[in-house]
Structures are given as structure tokens and as C-alpha cells.
Steps between C-alpha positions, in 0.01 A plus 500: 500500500196642678700809593565578132132457416409747774767747382380482139137541611588807709706643214203459264276684745749785544560533129128514430463778759789697351416420138409860403844621612676202343322554169641851484845342535424248223458196723178304476506500122777244460455176305355251746287752688139402446198729481155367430137587553264251656138579584557871437795525739863541401758267655876554495758227566852647481710183485802642318501821702486296822800292398695809393430686825575188708839464333568868562406466868715186535796680342461796734467269804812309400713815492365641827 
């Protein structure tokens, strides 16, 4: 259980770093991806994109 929490946390960090590239591909604007401003700063929580990319990575790992 803790391993999955760490994996999801790391995936969220990586996705937020690569968000400009992913937005050009259309990811990051899916239903379930949250953007909000708080205290003049914009926050981005890509829940749906994280799940989609995790499933893609799991599918690739299964076939390799």
C-alpha cells in the first residue's frame, strides 16, 4: 500500500514538471485534472492524467 502511495506521489511530481510538454499533447486538460489559484499561486493536480499514464506504464511493463 505504501509503495503505491509513493509511486503516485512521484508520478504527480514528474507530471507537474513535464506539464508544459504534456499540455501540448492534450494531457493535463482531462476531466478530473484540477487547476486552482490560491493566494495568487496556481496549483495543478493531474489526477486523471496520472491514472492514464500509470495504466500505460503498467501495460508497457507487462509486455516487456
